[in-house]
C-alpha positions, 0 to 999 in steps of 0.5 A: 500499499502506498503511503500519502505523501508528506510535507510541513502540513500532513507530517504528523501522525496519529494512531488511530487505536490511540487518538481516536479509540482509547482516548475517548473512551478514557476520558468518557470513563472519566466522566462516568465515573466523576457523574456517579461520584457526584451522585453517590459519594462513596468510597468506591467511587471515589476510587473508581474516579481515581482510577479513571484519572490514573488511566488517563494519565497512563494512557499520555505517559505510555505514548509519551515514552515510545515518542522519546524513545523514537526521538533518541533513535531520530537523533543517533540516525541524524548525527551519523547521517550529518557526519556523511554529509558534513565531513569535517563540520563536527563542531557544527552538529554537536551545536544542534540541539535535538529538536533541531536533529529532529527535524532536519530528519525530514530534509533531503541529503541536499538541503541537510547540511545547509539547514543544519549551518543555519540550526547551529548558527542560531538562525533557525532555533526550533525544529518547527521553523527548520521544518518550514524550511524544508523544500524537499521533504523526506517523508518518515512513515516509521514513526510512532 
């Protein structure tokens, strides 16, 4: 199956089971348990609200942890790629912040060195600024 073309406007990834099934169900459960607690203030219903809150928090933190692990791999990949594309410019690569490296993964090999230099020089401070400057988008279909 061919993936849809990515660009700055379409690169964000939604995981349907997480974003459109699990999250809404957990929020609905929290609301239902809160309504039940308001109508019947028992210790059991207090516990059900606490558990509902914990489940919502857990769903966010589990997604956050997988994204954090993915970002670590992306930073390593981008450092290796930039070392090949920019031999002798280790100080430029070392000057990039994690968010800048993560944004550079979408830049083509032809664009990445110039964008990396601009980012290291302080011209492109945030990852979003780097992404907006990319002309030849390098898609990433394997994101979490």
